[in-house]
N, C-alpha and C positions, 0 to 999 in steps of 0.2 A: 690047823691051817691047811687049806688044800694045796697040793703040789700040782703044778701044771706040766705040760709036755716037755718043757725045757729042762726040767729037773730042779727048778728052784721055785720058791714060793713068791707071791706077788710083793710081799713086804720087802724082801731083799732087793728086788728090782726097783722098787720105788725108792728105797734107801740109797741104792747106787746112783740112780738118776738124780736124786736130790743132792747128793754129794758132788757128782759130776757137774751139775749146773752151778752149784755154789763155787767150786773152784774155777769154772769157766767165767763166772761173773767177776770173781776176784782178779783173774788174769786180764779181763777187759778193763777193769778199773786201773790196774797197774800200767797197762799200755797207754791209757788215756792220760794218766799223770805224767808218764815219761814223754809222750808226744807234746803235751802242754809245756813241759819244761824245755824241750828242744826248741819249740817255736818261740817261747819267751827269750831264751838264750840267743837265738839268731837275731831277734828284733833288737835286743840290747846291744849285741855286738855290732850290728849295722849302725846303730845310733852312736856308739862310741867311735867307730871308725869314721863316721861322717863328721863328728865334732873335731876329731883329730885332724882331718883333712882341712876343715875350715880354719882351724887354728894355725896350721902350717901356712895356708895361703894368706892369712892375715899377717903373720910374721914376715912373709916374703914381701908383702906390699909395704910394710913399714920399713924394712931394710932397704928397699929400692927407692924410697921417697927422697926428694931432693934435699930436705932439711935434716937428714940423718947425720950423725957424727962421722960416719965413715966417708961420706962424700964431700966433706968440707975441706 
């Protein structure tokens, strides 16, 4: 194999580049999965908080109604 001016042969450079790109792609995939989990978690949390607020407001309305047992 011919040795170039850098002191390494072309096969080592290609192997290094291939390995580097492989790990880079793996890192991008892991970041995408983490970002997707974060986004889904925020959506679900907002939905849960919204339903909790609507339940609390529904309970407050039923407690303040004129026909409730507390007001009789």
